[in-house]
Each structure stands twice: as structure tokens, then as C-alpha cells.
C-alpha positions as CSV (number, residue, x, y, z in Angstrom):
1,M,0.0,0.0,0.0
2,L,1.1,3.6,-0.6
3,P,2.4,5.5,2.4
4,S,0.3,8.4,3.6
5,G,0.9,11.5,1.4
6,W,2.5,9.5,-1.5
7,S,1.1,9.4,-5.0
8,V,2.2,7.6,-8.1
9,S,1.8,8.9,-11.6
10,K,0.2,6.1,-13.7
11,F,-1.3,5.5,-17.1
12,F,-4.7,4.4,-15.9
13,N,-7.0,5.1,-13.0
14,N,-7.7,1.4,-12.3
15,G,-8.0,1.5,-8.5
16,S,-4.7,-0.2,-7.7
17,K,-3.2,1.4,-4.5
18,S,0.1,-0.5,-4.6
19,L,3.5,0.8,-5.4
20,P,4.8,-0.1,-8.9
21,G,6.7,-3.3,-9.0
22,I,10.3,-3.6,-10.3
23,T,10.7,-6.5,-12.7
24,A,14.5,-6.0,-13.1
25,F,17.2,-4.0,-11.3
26,G,19.7,-5.0,-14.0
27,A,23.4,-5.7,-13.5
28,P,25.1,-6.3,-11.2
29,Y,22.0,-7.1,-9.0
30,N,19.8,-9.0,-11.5
31,T,16.9,-9.2,-9.0
32,S,13.3,-7.9,-8.8
33,E,10.7,-6.8,-6.4
34,D,7.3,-7.3,-8.0
35,M,3.9,-8.1,-6.7
36,G,2.6,-9.3,-10.1
37,S,-1.1,-10.1,-10.0
38,A,-1.4,-10.4,-6.2
39,P,-4.0,-10.6,-4.7
40,W,-5.2,-13.0,-7.4
41,H,-8.6,-14.7,-7.7
42,N,-9.0,-18.2,-9.1
43,A,-11.8,-20.9,-8.8
44,A,-12.4,-24.1,-10.7
45,Q,-15.1,-26.8,-10.9
46,D,-14.7,-30.2,-12.5
47,Y,-17.2,-33.0,-13.0
48,E,-17.3,-36.1,-15.2
49,P,-20.3,-38.5,-15.4
50,K,-19.3,-41.8,-17.1
51,V,-20.6,-45.3,-17.8
52,D,-18.4,-48.5,-18.0
53,I,-19.7,-51.9,-19.2
54,S,-17.9,-55.2,-19.0
55,W,-19.0,-58.3,-20.9
56,T,-17.2,-61.7,-20.9
57,H,-18.1,-63.9,-23.9
58,G,-16.1,-67.1,-24.4
59,V,-12.4,-66.2,-25.0
60,H,-13.3,-62.5,-25.1
61,A,-13.3,-60.1,-22.1
62,L,-14.9,-56.9,-23.5
63,K,-15.1,-53.5,-22.0
64,F,-16.9,-50.4,-23.3
65,G,-17.4,-47.0,-21.8
66,F,-18.1,-43.3,-22.4
67,S,-17.8,-40.1,-20.4
68,Y,-18.3,-36.4,-20.5
69,N,-15.9,-34.1,-18.7
70,R,-16.7,-30.5,-18.1
71,Y,-14.1,-28.3,-16.5
72,T,-14.9,-24.6,-15.8
73,K,-12.6,-22.0,-14.4
74,N,-13.2,-18.4,-13.2
75,Q,-9.8,-16.8,-13.2
76,Q,-8.5,-13.3,-13.0
77,L,-6.1,-12.1,-15.7
78,F,-2.4,-12.0,-15.0
79,G,-0.7,-8.7,-14.9
80,D,0.5,-5.6,-13.0
81,P,-2.3,-3.0,-12.5
82,E,0.0,-1.2,-10.1
83,G,2.6,-0.8,-12.9
84,S,6.0,-2.4,-13.4
85,L,9.4,-0.7,-13.9
86,S,12.7,-2.0,-15.1
87,F,16.2,-0.5,-14.6
88,N,18.3,-2.3,-17.0
89,N,21.9,-1.0,-16.5
90,L,21.6,2.2,-18.5
91,S,24.3,3.8,-16.3
92,G,26.2,0.6,-15.6
93,D,24.4,0.0,-12.3
94,G,20.6,-0.8,-12.1
95,M,20.3,0.6,-8.6
96,M,22.0,3.9,-9.6
97,D,19.5,4.2,-12.5
98,M,16.6,4.0,-10.0
99,L,18.2,6.6,-7.7
100,M,18.6,8.9,-10.7
101,G,15.0,8.3,-11.6
102,I,15.5,7.0,-15.1
103,A,13.7,3.8,-15.9
104,A,14.4,1.6,-18.9
105,S,10.8,0.8,-19.3
106,Y,7.4,1.1,-17.6
107,S,4.3,-1.1,-18.3
108,E,0.9,-1.1,-16.7
109,F,-2.2,-3.3,-17.1
110,Q,-5.4,-1.3,-17.6
111,A,-7.4,-3.7,-15.5
112,L,-7.5,-7.3,-14.3
113,P,-11.1,-8.6,-14.8
114,I,-12.1,-12.1,-14.1
115,R,-12.8,-14.4,-17.1
116,H,-14.9,-17.5,-17.2
117,Y,-13.5,-20.5,-19.2
118,V,-15.1,-23.8,-20.3
119,N,-13.4,-27.0,-21.2
120,Q,-15.4,-30.0,-22.6
121,T,-14.2,-33.5,-23.4
122,P,-16.7,-36.2,-24.7
123,S,-14.9,-39.6,-24.7
124,F,-15.6,-43.3,-25.5
125,Y,-13.5,-46.4,-25.6
126,A,-13.7,-50.1,-26.4
127,N,-11.3,-52.9,-25.4
128,D,-11.0,-56.6,-25.9
129,N,-8.8,-58.9,-23.9
130,W,-8.8,-61.9,-26.3
131,H,-7.4,-65.2,-25.2
132,V,-6.4,-66.5,-28.6
133,T,-4.8,-69.7,-27.2
134,R,-4.0,-71.0,-23.7
135,N,-0.5,-69.3,-24.0
136,L,-1.3,-66.2,-26.0
137,S,-3.5,-63.2,-25.2
138,L,-4.1,-60.1,-27.3
139,Q,-5.3,-56.8,-26.1
140,L,-7.1,-54.7,-28.8
141,G,-8.4,-51.3,-27.9
142,F,-9.6,-48.0,-29.3
143,R,-10.2,-44.7,-27.6
144,Y,-11.5,-41.4,-28.8
145,D,-11.4,-38.1,-27.0
146,A,-13.0,-35.1,-28.6
147,L,-10.8,-32.1,-27.6
148,P,-12.5,-28.9,-28.6
149,H,-10.4,-25.9,-27.5
150,A,-11.4,-24.1,-24.3
151,W,-13.5,-20.9,-24.7
152,E,-14.6,-17.9,-22.6
153,R,-18.3,-17.6,-21.8
154,S,-18.6,-14.0,-22.8
155,N,-16.2,-14.1,-25.8
156,D,-14.1,-11.6,-24.0
157,V,-10.9,-12.9,-25.6
158,S,-9.0,-12.1,-28.8
159,N,-6.1,-13.6,-30.8
160,F,-3.5,-11.9,-33.0
161,N,-3.3,-13.5,-36.4
162,P,-0.2,-12.6,-38.4
163,A,-2.0,-13.3,-41.7
164,A,-4.7,-10.7,-40.8
165,Y,-2.1,-8.0,-40.1
166,S,-2.4,-5.3,-42.8
167,A,0.6,-3.2,-43.9
168,S,-1.9,-0.5,-45.0
169,A,-3.0,-0.2,-41.3
170,M,0.5,0.1,-39.8
171,P,0.4,2.8,-37.1
172,A,1.4,6.4,-37.3
173,W,4.1,7.2,-34.8
174,V,3.9,10.4,-32.8
175,C,6.8,12.7,-33.7
176,K,8.8,14.9,-31.3
177,S,7.6,17.7,-33.6
178,G,5.3,17.8,-36.5
179,P,2.3,15.7,-37.4
180,P,2.3,11.9,-36.6
181,G,3.8,9.6,-39.2
182,S,5.9,12.4,-40.8
183,C,9.3,11.8,-39.1
184,P,12.1,9.2,-39.2
185,P,12.4,6.6,-36.4
186,S,14.9,8.6,-34.4
187,A,12.4,11.5,-34.2
188,T,9.5,9.5,-32.9
189,T,8.4,9.5,-29.2
190,G,7.5,5.8,-29.1
191,A,3.8,6.5,-28.8
192,L,1.1,5.7,-31.4
193,D,-1.4,8.2,-32.9
194,S,-4.7,6.9,-31.6
195,T,-6.6,8.7,-34.4
196,G,-4.4,7.1,-37.1
197,P,-4.5,3.8,-39.0
198,G,-5.2,0.5,-37.3
199,F,-7.1,2.0,-34.3
200,T,-10.6,0.9,-33.3
201,T,-12.7,2.4,-30.5
202,V,-14.1,-0.1,-28.1
203,N,-16.2,1.0,-25.1
204,S,-15.0,4.6,-25.7
205,T,-11.4,3.6,-25.6
206,P,-9.2,3.4,-28.8
207,F,-7.2,0.2,-29.3
208,Y,-4.7,-0.7,-32.0
209,L,-6.3,-3.9,-33.3
210,N,-4.5,-4.5,-36.6
211,G,-4.4,-8.3,-36.9
212,M,-6.5,-8.8,-33.8
213,Q,-9.4,-11.3,-34.2
214,L,-12.2,-11.3,-31.7
215,A,-13.7,-14.6,-30.5
216,G,-17.1,-15.4,-32.1
217,Q,-16.9,-12.6,-34.6
218,N,-16.2,-12.7,-38.4
219,G,-15.7,-16.4,-38.4
220,T,-13.2,-16.5,-35.5
221,P,-14.0,-19.6,-33.3
222,R,-15.0,-19.1,-29.7
223,G,-11.9,-21.0,-28.7
224,L,-9.8,-18.7,-31.1
225,V,-8.4,-21.7,-33.1
226,K,-9.9,-24.4,-35.3
227,N,-10.8,-27.4,-33.3
228,D,-8.8,-30.6,-34.0
229,Y,-11.1,-33.6,-33.9
230,F,-8.7,-36.1,-35.5
231,T,-7.7,-37.6,-32.1
232,W,-8.3,-41.3,-32.7
233,Q,-6.3,-43.5,-30.4
234,P,-5.8,-47.2,-31.3
235,R,-3.9,-49.5,-28.9
236,I,-2.6,-53.0,-29.2
237,G,-0.8,-55.4,-26.8
238,F,0.0,-59.0,-26.4
239,S,1.2,-61.5,-23.8
240,W,2.8,-64.8,-24.7
241,D,3.6,-67.6,-22.3
242,V,6.5,-69.0,-24.3
243,R,6.9,-72.4,-22.5
244,G,3.4,-72.7,-21.3
245,N,4.4,-73.0,-17.6
246,G,4.5,-69.4,-16.6
247,T,8.3,-69.1,-16.3
248,S,9.0,-67.3,-19.6
249,V,6.7,-64.5,-20.8
250,L,7.1,-62.2,-23.8
251,R,5.0,-59.0,-23.7
252,G,4.7,-56.0,-25.9
253,G,2.3,-53.3,-27.1
254,G,1.8,-49.8,-28.4
255,G,-0.7,-47.0,-28.7
256,T,-1.3,-43.4,-29.4
257,F,-2.4,-40.8,-26.9
258,Y,-3.6,-37.1,-27.3
259,E,-3.3,-34.4,-24.7
260,R,-5.9,-31.8,-23.9
261,M,-4.6,-28.2,-23.8
262,Q,-6.2,-27.6,-20.4
263,G,-6.4,-23.9,-20.7
264,N,-3.0,-22.3,-19.9
265,D,-2.7,-21.2,-23.5
266,I,-6.1,-19.3,-23.7
267,Y,-5.5,-17.9,-20.2
268,N,-2.4,-16.3,-21.6
269,A,-4.1,-15.1,-24.8
270,A,-6.8,-13.5,-22.8
271,T,-4.4,-10.7,-21.8
272,S,-4.8,-9.1,-25.3
273,P,-6.5,-5.9,-26.4
274,P,-9.3,-4.8,-26.5
275,F,-10.2,-6.9,-23.5
276,A,-6.9,-6.3,-21.8
277,Y,-4.3,-3.6,-22.4
278,N,-0.7,-3.6,-21.2
279,P,1.2,-0.7,-22.9
280,K,4.9,-0.4,-22.4
281,A,6.9,2.8,-22.5
282,S,10.7,2.9,-22.9
283,N,13.2,5.3,-21.3
284,V,10.8,7.2,-19.0
285,Y,11.1,9.0,-15.7
286,L,10.5,7.0,-12.5
287,S,8.4,9.9,-11.2
288,D,6.4,10.3,-14.4
289,P,6.2,7.4,-16.9
290,H,4.3,9.7,-19.3
291,T,7.5,11.5,-20.0
292,S,10.6,10.3,-21.9
293,W,13.9,11.2,-20.3
294,V,15.5,10.8,-23.8
295,T,13.3,13.2,-25.8
296,G,11.5,15.2,-23.0
297,S,8.2,14.6,-24.8
298,S,5.1,13.6,-22.7
299,A,1.4,12.8,-23.1
300,A,-1.5,12.6,-20.7
301,L,-2.4,9.1,-21.8
302,P,0.2,8.0,-24.4
303,F,-0.9,5.0,-26.6
304,F,2.2,2.8,-26.5
305,P,2.3,-0.5,-28.2
306,A,0.7,-3.3,-26.2
307,D,3.5,-5.5,-25.0
308,G,3.8,-9.1,-23.9
309,L,0.9,-10.4,-26.0
310,F,0.2,-14.1,-26.2
311,N,-1.4,-15.5,-29.4
312,M,-2.2,-18.9,-30.6
313,A,-1.1,-20.1,-34.0
314,Q,-3.9,-20.7,-36.6
315,Y,-2.7,-24.3,-37.1
316,Y,-3.2,-25.8,-33.6
317,P,-3.5,-29.6,-33.6
318,A,-3.7,-31.5,-30.3
319,P,-0.3,-32.7,-28.9
320,A,0.2,-36.4,-29.4
321,V,2.5,-39.2,-28.5
322,A,2.9,-42.9,-29.5
323,Q,4.2,-45.2,-26.8
324,Y,5.5,-48.8,-27.4
325,S,7.4,-51.5,-25.6
326,L,8.7,-55.0,-25.9
327,G,9.9,-57.1,-22.9
328,Y,10.8,-60.6,-21.8
329,Q,10.4,-61.9,-18.3
330,Q,12.2,-65.1,-17.1
331,Q,12.1,-67.0,-13.8
332,I,15.7,-68.0,-13.1
333,A,14.9,-69.6,-9.8
334,P,11.9,-69.9,-7.5
335,S,11.0,-66.3,-6.4
336,V,13.7,-64.8,-8.6
337,I,12.6,-63.0,-11.8
338,W,14.8,-61.4,-14.5
339,V,13.3,-58.8,-16.8
340,V,14.7,-57.2,-20.0
341,Q,12.7,-54.8,-22.1
342,Y,12.7,-51.9,-24.5
343,V,10.4,-48.9,-24.1
344,G,10.1,-45.9,-26.3
345,N,7.9,-43.1,-27.4
346,T,7.6,-40.6,-30.3
347,A,5.9,-37.3,-29.7
348,W,4.7,-34.7,-32.2
349,N,2.7,-31.5,-32.3
350,Q,4.3,-30.5,-28.9
351,N,3.3,-27.3,-27.3
352,I,5.8,-24.4,-27.3
353,E,6.1,-20.7,-27.2
354,R,7.9,-18.7,-29.9
355,R,8.4,-15.0,-30.1
356,I,7.2,-13.7,-33.5
357,N,7.6,-9.9,-33.2
358,N,11.3,-9.5,-33.2
359,F,13.1,-7.3,-35.8
360,P,13.0,-9.2,-39.1
361,L,16.1,-10.8,-40.4
362,S,16.2,-8.2,-43.2
363,T,16.9,-5.4,-40.6
364,P,19.9,-3.3,-41.7
365,M,23.1,-4.1,-39.8
366,S,23.5,-0.5,-38.7
367,V,20.2,-0.8,-36.8
368,R,21.1,-4.3,-35.4
369,M,24.4,-2.9,-34.2
370,N,22.8,-0.1,-32.2
371,A,20.1,-2.4,-30.9
372,G,22.5,-5.1,-29.8
373,D,25.4,-3.1,-28.5
374,P,24.8,0.7,-28.0
375,S,27.6,1.0,-25.5
376,N,30.2,-0.8,-27.6
377,K,30.9,-3.5,-25.0
378,S,31.9,-5.8,-27.8
379,G,34.3,-3.4,-29.3
380,T,32.6,-3.6,-32.7
381,N,30.3,-0.5,-32.5
382,L,32.5,2.6,-32.0
383,G,30.3,5.6,-31.5
384,G,27.2,3.5,-30.9
385,S,23.9,4.9,-29.6
386,S,20.6,3.4,-28.3
387,L,17.6,3.2,-30.6
388,S,15.2,5.9,-29.5
389,N,12.2,3.8,-30.6
390,P,13.0,0.0,-30.9
391,N,9.4,-0.9,-31.5
392,F,9.5,0.9,-34.8
393,Y,11.7,-1.9,-36.2
394,R,9.5,-4.8,-35.2
395,T,7.9,-7.1,-37.8
396,F,4.4,-6.1,-36.6
397,Q,4.6,-2.4,-35.8
398,G,2.1,-1.2,-33.2
399,F,2.8,-4.1,-30.9
400,G,5.7,-5.0,-28.5
401,A,6.7,-8.6,-27.9
402,I,4.3,-11.3,-29.1
403,N,4.7,-14.7,-27.7
404,Q,3.0,-17.3,-30.1
405,E,1.8,-20.5,-28.6
406,E,2.0,-23.2,-31.2
407,N,2.2,-27.0,-31.5
408,T,5.1,-27.5,-33.9
409,T,7.9,-29.5,-32.3
410,N,8.6,-33.2,-31.7
411,G,10.7,-35.5,-29.5
412,N,11.5,-39.1,-28.8
413,Y,12.6,-41.4,-26.0
414,N,14.3,-44.8,-26.3
415,G,15.3,-46.9,-23.3
416,F,16.8,-50.3,-22.6
417,Q,15.8,-51.6,-19.2
418,T,16.9,-54.7,-17.3
419,G,16.4,-55.8,-13.7
420,I,16.2,-58.7,-11.3
421,R,13.7,-59.2,-8.5
422,A,13.8,-61.5,-5.5
423,Q,10.8,-62.2,-3.3
424,N,11.7,-63.4,0.3
425,K,14.7,-65.4,-1.0
426,H,16.8,-66.4,2.1
427,G,15.3,-63.5,4.0
428,L,15.9,-61.0,1.2
429,T,13.3,-59.1,-0.8
430,G,14.6,-56.6,-3.3
431,E,15.1,-55.4,-6.8
432,F,18.1,-54.2,-8.9
433,D,17.4,-52.3,-12.1
434,Y,19.5,-50.6,-14.8
435,T,18.3,-48.3,-17.5
436,W,20.1,-46.9,-20.5
437,S,18.1,-44.3,-22.3
438,H,18.2,-41.2,-24.5
439,E,15.6,-38.5,-24.7
440,I,15.8,-36.0,-27.6
441,D,13.6,-33.0,-28.0
442,I,13.4,-29.3,-28.9
443,T,11.7,-28.2,-25.6
444,S,11.2,-30.6,-22.7
445,Y,8.1,-29.0,-21.1
446,D,4.7,-27.6,-22.2
447,L,4.8,-23.9,-23.1
448,N,8.6,-23.7,-23.0
449,Q,9.9,-20.8,-25.0
450,V,12.3,-21.8,-27.8
451,S,15.7,-20.1,-27.9
452,N,15.8,-19.2,-31.6
453,P,12.4,-18.1,-33.0
454,F,13.9,-18.2,-36.6
455,N,15.2,-21.8,-36.4
456,L,13.5,-24.2,-34.1
457,K,16.2,-26.9,-34.7
458,Y,18.6,-24.6,-32.8
459,D,17.3,-26.3,-29.6
460,K,17.2,-29.9,-30.9
461,G,19.3,-32.2,-28.8
462,S,19.3,-34.2,-25.6
463,G,16.5,-32.8,-23.5
464,A,16.2,-31.7,-19.9
465,L,14.8,-35.1,-18.9
466,D,17.7,-37.1,-20.5
467,R,19.6,-39.2,-18.0
468,R,21.7,-41.7,-20.0
469,H,22.4,-44.2,-17.2
470,I,20.3,-44.9,-14.1
471,V,20.9,-47.7,-11.6
472,S,18.4,-48.2,-8.8
473,A,18.1,-50.8,-6.1
474,N,15.8,-51.4,-3.1
475,Y,15.9,-54.2,-0.5
476,V,14.5,-55.5,2.7
477,Y,16.7,-58.0,4.5
478,A,15.7,-59.9,7.7
479,L,19.0,-60.2,9.6
480,P,19.5,-63.9,10.6
481,F,21.2,-63.3,14.0
482,L,19.3,-64.8,16.9
483,L,16.2,-64.9,14.8
484,H,14.6,-67.8,16.7
485,N,16.3,-67.3,20.0
486,Q,13.8,-67.1,22.8
487,S,16.2,-65.6,25.4
488,V,16.4,-62.0,26.5
489,A,19.3,-61.5,24.1
490,G,17.2,-63.0,21.3
491,S,14.3,-60.7,22.1
492,L,16.6,-57.6,22.0
493,L,19.1,-58.5,19.3
494,G,17.1,-60.8,17.0
495,G,14.4,-60.0,14.5
496,W,16.0,-56.9,13.2
497,Q,15.4,-55.9,9.5
498,I,17.5,-53.6,7.4
499,A,16.1,-51.8,4.3
500,G,17.3,-49.3,1.8
501,V,17.2,-47.6,-1.5
502,V,20.2,-47.0,-3.7
503,A,20.2,-44.6,-6.7
504,A,23.0,-43.8,-9.1
505,E,22.3,-41.7,-12.2
506,S,24.2,-39.7,-14.7
507,G,23.7,-35.9,-15.0
508,V,21.4,-33.9,-17.1
509,I,22.2,-31.0,-19.4
510,I,22.8,-27.7,-17.7
511,N,20.2,-25.0,-17.5
512,N,17.4,-27.0,-19.3
513,Q,18.2,-25.3,-22.6
514,G,22.0,-25.4,-22.4
515,P,24.6,-22.7,-21.5
516,G,23.5,-19.1,-21.6
517,L,25.3,-16.0,-22.6
518,S,26.0,-13.1,-20.2
519,V,28.4,-10.7,-21.9
520,G,26.5,-7.4,-21.5
521,Y,25.5,-7.0,-25.2
522,D,23.3,-8.9,-27.8
523,P,25.4,-10.3,-30.7
524,I,22.1,-10.8,-32.6
525,G,20.7,-7.3,-32.5
526,L,17.1,-8.1,-33.4
527,G,15.4,-6.6,-30.5
528,G,15.6,-9.5,-28.0
529,D,12.9,-12.1,-27.3
530,Y,15.3,-14.9,-27.9
531,T,18.0,-16.8,-25.9
532,N,21.6,-17.0,-27.1
533,R,24.3,-19.5,-26.3
534,P,28.1,-19.1,-26.6
535,D,30.4,-20.4,-29.4
536,V,32.4,-23.6,-28.7
537,S,35.5,-24.8,-30.4
538,A,35.3,-28.4,-29.1
539,R,33.2,-30.5,-26.8
540,P,34.3,-29.6,-23.3
541,K,36.1,-32.2,-21.3
542,A,34.5,-33.2,-18.1
543,I,36.7,-32.2,-15.1
544,K,34.2,-32.7,-12.3
545,N,35.9,-30.4,-9.9
546,P,33.5,-28.2,-8.0
547,K,35.5,-25.1,-9.1
548,Q,35.5,-26.3,-12.7
549,W,33.0,-29.0,-13.6
550,F,33.9,-28.9,-17.3
551,D,36.5,-27.2,-19.4
552,T,35.4,-23.7,-19.9
553,S,38.3,-22.7,-22.1
554,V,36.6,-24.0,-25.3
555,F,33.8,-21.5,-24.9
556,S,33.8,-17.9,-26.4
557,A,31.3,-15.1,-27.1
558,P,29.7,-15.3,-30.6
559,T,30.9,-12.8,-33.2
560,P,28.2,-10.2,-33.6
561,A,26.1,-10.5,-36.8
562,W,27.1,-6.9,-37.8
563,A,30.8,-7.9,-37.5
564,G,30.4,-10.9,-39.8
565,G,29.3,-13.5,-37.3
566,A,27.7,-16.7,-38.5
567,N,24.2,-17.9,-37.6
568,N,22.8,-14.3,-37.3
569,G,24.9,-13.9,-34.1
570,F,23.6,-17.1,-32.4
571,G,26.3,-19.1,-30.7
572,N,27.1,-22.6,-32.1
573,A,27.0,-24.4,-28.8
574,S,24.3,-27.1,-28.7
575,K,22.0,-27.1,-25.7
576,D,23.4,-30.5,-24.6
577,I,27.1,-29.4,-24.9
578,A,27.7,-29.8,-21.2
579,L,26.3,-32.1,-18.5
580,G,25.7,-31.3,-14.9
581,P,26.6,-33.6,-12.0
582,G,25.1,-37.1,-11.5
583,R,23.9,-38.5,-8.2
584,V,24.9,-41.5,-6.1
585,N,22.7,-41.8,-3.0
586,F,22.0,-44.3,-0.2
587,D,19.0,-44.2,2.1
588,T,19.0,-46.8,4.8
589,S,16.7,-47.9,7.7
590,L,17.0,-50.4,10.5
591,Y,13.9,-51.4,12.4
592,K,12.4,-54.0,14.7
593,T,9.0,-54.7,16.3
594,F,9.2,-55.6,20.0
595,K,6.2,-57.7,21.1
596,I,4.7,-56.5,24.4
597,R,1.6,-58.7,24.4
598,E,-0.1,-60.9,21.8
599,N,-1.8,-58.0,20.0
600,V,0.4,-55.1,21.2
601,G,3.9,-54.2,19.8
602,F,6.3,-51.4,19.6
603,E,8.2,-50.7,16.4
604,F,11.5,-48.9,16.6
605,R,13.1,-47.3,13.5
606,A,16.5,-45.7,12.8
607,E,16.7,-44.1,9.4
608,S,19.4,-42.2,7.5
609,F,19.1,-40.2,4.3
610,N,22.4,-39.8,2.3
611,T,23.7,-42.5,4.6
612,F,27.4,-42.0,3.7
613,N,27.2,-38.1,3.7
614,H,28.4,-38.1,0.1
615,T,28.7,-34.6,-1.3
616,E,26.3,-34.4,-4.2
617,F,26.7,-31.3,-6.3
618,N,23.6,-29.9,-7.9
619,G,23.5,-26.6,-9.8
620,I,26.3,-25.6,-12.2
621,G,26.9,-22.0,-13.3
622,A,25.5,-22.0,-16.8
623,N,26.0,-18.5,-18.2
624,F,29.2,-17.8,-20.2
625,G,30.6,-14.4,-19.1
626,D,29.5,-14.9,-15.5
627,S,32.2,-15.5,-12.9
628,K,30.5,-18.7,-11.7
629,F,30.4,-20.3,-15.2
630,G,31.2,-24.0,-15.0
631,Q,31.4,-24.0,-11.2
632,A,29.2,-25.9,-8.8
633,T,26.8,-23.5,-7.1
634,S,24.8,-25.8,-4.8
635,T,24.5,-29.3,-3.4
636,W,21.8,-31.8,-2.5
637,D,21.0,-32.3,1.2
638,P,23.7,-33.6,3.6
639,R,23.1,-36.7,5.7
640,V,20.0,-36.7,7.8
641,L,19.6,-39.1,10.8
642,Q,16.2,-39.7,12.5
643,L,14.8,-42.1,15.1
644,G,11.2,-43.0,15.4
645,G,8.8,-45.4,17.1
646,K,5.2,-46.3,17.1
647,F,2.8,-48.6,19.1
648,N,0.8,-51.1,17.1
649,F,-2.3,-52.5,18.8
């Protein structure tokens, strides 16, 4: 809340009484102090009536069913109605920028209304477990889920369609002097002429809507994208008792599966004009975000480009995966089973985020040079200067960053697994498993932003979930000492059990998307909204020293595009160029139940986690140019010992 007597100059009179947040203090602090959407309102309701039918007829065990799932959600929009400032190292020190009162940017949400979303999923399935012979069974199945896209009850959502953006309706930029649209980029204020091309008045407020399509109007679907109903899901499996005595079994199967986009995409897209407005002004005073400290110009309510939009691509199929496996199970002794199997999956139409409103690749190198390195930190832009209006050079003028949600990537996983299980064999019950696997993708999680919006394959490689080797074991062993001794010594020292879990696994790639770049300038110079990586001359050697986990000498900063650098200034390091630490961990417990009476006992347990107190490194500094690059920055938990007991009666 604002202290008594304080006031804040804002774009909108939206009722927020909080101080503006700070999304970035810039170097060397790289921290924030931002309330975001708090306090935030969210409520959901989910119900699903369904019917299942089973019918056994001869050698067929049939199952059928259908259901209807309806999920509704009342959710407030995300944003900063109190306003949000950034101080991005304009003086060399983000805190000093704030003390001088010069902000790199200011943005503010007009309002945060509550929207009402609906998801519906009609489904049906059929399955037959067919005993073809005494030794062979087939599982034949089919499932269908209709997955229409989520929609908002009042149609208060919109979607930016690049194909609907008209060059003839590009905005007129307000000039420092003279009529709008009559000056070069360096003479614009960064504000749009609200009486000029591309503006439409909605509820007495002008909005720049060039390319914006409103739900339920002019052929735009209520869910903003065309529904994908080709979500058929066949499944097949088999089980073959090879010798007919239950000691050798071959199993396999495969099937396809589709995923519902539960709503996160349309929740993001709902923060778009004219139903939500988040203008962003660059280079303004902390005390007055209406006024530019670069040009001195100001406006009572400047119409800046809406920034941070989310849109959904027009081609929007449901994400899908095909899973398959083949395995062999063999009894090698009574109560001892050996298993070997292959499992895999192939995924397509995976959900990602891609920034589509960068500067185009055709941008002149002189502009890219000043956009990427105005302070000449690379030594390649002598006499450089900042762009006074970076938004002028974007592909879709009139908007800031546009984050397109699309289903355009793929991935795959292949794994070889083997293990042996023993059930109460000489007092031992346990399992030992080994997995070799490889996971390849472009992004590893839903709605991950791709690093290079111009080339999705820039991120193709071993994914964030790829652990090449995994060994795991678990056991329970009844100690044989004094097990049947009826003396006092037997009652105290006999009947103890020891149990534990052992896990050993190789490391994963650093930073989920590979090493980052922290050199103080942008070698690409296309306005940001991408993530760069360093150049590399060879695959780094693993050193596994906490002060140098891998050889950092093979890394270097990419040559800027305007200085002749390849790949438009993107570094050539793959995202899986370096691995983080693996883990070797033992958890152990020792326990015994002391009989007090026939139906009463006391169980005592002594447990340890990370039993041998083995130092297990976790995070590795992942940004080239940072002093911590290649160094271990954190560890997993040290050894923990605990004692416990309970009465059983």
C-alpha cells in the first residue's frame, strides 16, 4: 500500500493502490521486487459422469465406456495493474538508474477482470482382452477423446493472427515535432497516434487492433483456433507364455495418446486488447512514466504498443505421443525373476512458445548494431547509440513482444531396461534395475519458449529429462542373527530388519536449454525475445571439480552479426554441450518390532538419508561471461539421521 501522502503517476485510474513493482534491477544485481497479479482470484469446478460396461463372452473379455468431462474456471487475468518498472543497467548500475529516476521501461495493465472459461471432453472407448490360445492373449483397444479448445463464456478474448495484419493499417508514430507519421524513427516518441490507421474504438477507448481477431466474430471460433477432432487412439498389446508353464513371458504393445490443452494457452491469450491492455513505455522517468527522459516529450495518456501479448497459431493440432514397448520376463529360480525390455515413445505437435515480433532478419546491420550493443561493449560499435524507438523496427509495428503458442515440435525417447527381482529369498526381498536411455527434443516441457524463433532446430538435442544411465536398487533383509532365540538376548538382538534404497544416475544438461550468454550485449541485434548461447570450439572435457565442472576454455562469445558473425549472431553451442553432476545416493533404515503382548507391539526405526554423507553437487553455473560459469553452485541435502517409534495394537 502507498504510504500516507505519497502518490504515483500512472497510465490508468484502475483503482490499484500498490506501489509499482520492479521486474528488473539490472546488473550487477539482477533481481526484482514485483507483486505481479497479487492478490489473485481463481476458482475451478470439474465433473465427469461416465458409464463403463464389462462383458465376458467365451475367450473375449470386452469393456466399453463413455464419459463427458466439463471443467470450468473463473480466473483473474495475470498482470501488473500497479505498474511495473525495469532498470536495465543504463548507467552501468541498475540501482543507480533507480536513484537517478531513469527507468528503462514502464508497463501497466489497464485492469485485471475475471474471465470464465469452459473445457469439454466427450470420450468413448472399447477394449477386448482376447485369449487367442492357452498361451497367447491379445489386447485390442480403441479410444476417442473429442478435444475442442477451451472458450470464454462472454467471448471476451482475442487472438493476434499474423495473416490478418495489414501493412496498410500500420500505425502512425507520434513525432517529437510535426504531425504523426511524418518523421524518421529517431524523431518518434515511441507513442502511437490513436486517431491514425489500425485503431478501433471499443467502449469509448481506442485500441490498436491491426491483426487482432475477436472470439465469435467474423468467423473466428469461440476458442480462437480451429478445433482438432482427428484424435483417434488405437492400442494393441500381447502377452505370450513362451513355454506354457508361466516361467517365460514375452510382452509388448503400443498405442497413441492425445493431450488436452487444459487452458493455460487461452488464459495467456486472454491478456490481449481490446479486453486487456498492457502498454509499455521505454526510457521514461520514474516519477512520471508519461515523459521520456531521452526526448522530453510527454502525453497525458500515451498510446504505447501493447507489450507481452500471447497469441495462438492458426494451425493448432492436439499434442500427441505414440508409446511402445517389448519385454521378456524369465524366472531364473523360485521367487527370482529377471526382466529385460525396450520402451520408447515418439511425440509430435508438442506445445511451445515462440516470439514472433522480433526485428525481421532483413533489418539493416547498422540498426542491429545499435540495438544489440549501443555501449560498444563488444568493441565492434564505436560511437554507438541506443535506438530511440526500438518498437519501430518490429515485424508487426504497433505491438511489442508477441509470444506465439504453437504445436510445432517433436521429440522421442528410447530406453533399454533390465532388472532382477527376488521375493523373500533367504530373507531377502529386493530389486536391482539398470536403464540406458536417450531423450531428444526441442523443448522438454509444455509452453517452453524456444531459444531461436527463426530456427526451431537450434534447440534440438538431448533434453532436460535425459539421463543416460540410471541404476536403482531397493531391498529389505531380515537379519538372521538370533532370529529364533527365545532368550532376553534374542528378544533384544534378534528379528531386526535392514532396508534401503540406492540410486545412481548420470547428470542432465545444464540450464534445461544449455549454457546461456551473459556478456552485456546482444550479438544478434534483433530486439531481444530470444536466448543465445556461446560459441564452442570443441566438446568440453568433463573435469568434475566443484571449481571447474567442465573445461570452460573451449567457450567464447559469438561474433556479432554486424561484425560478420555466422548464424545471425547465435552461438554454435548445442543445448546439450555440457552435463551437470550425476547422483549417487544411499538411504537406509534399521527397524524391529518388540512384542509387548499378543496384539500389542512397539516398532523402533533408525533411518538415514544420504547415509554416507556423500557430497552431491547440484547446480552448475550456466552463463558464459559470469564468474560462476562452470562452477558448482549448490549441493543436494547432507546426511540426515532420524529415530522413530510407534505402538501397534
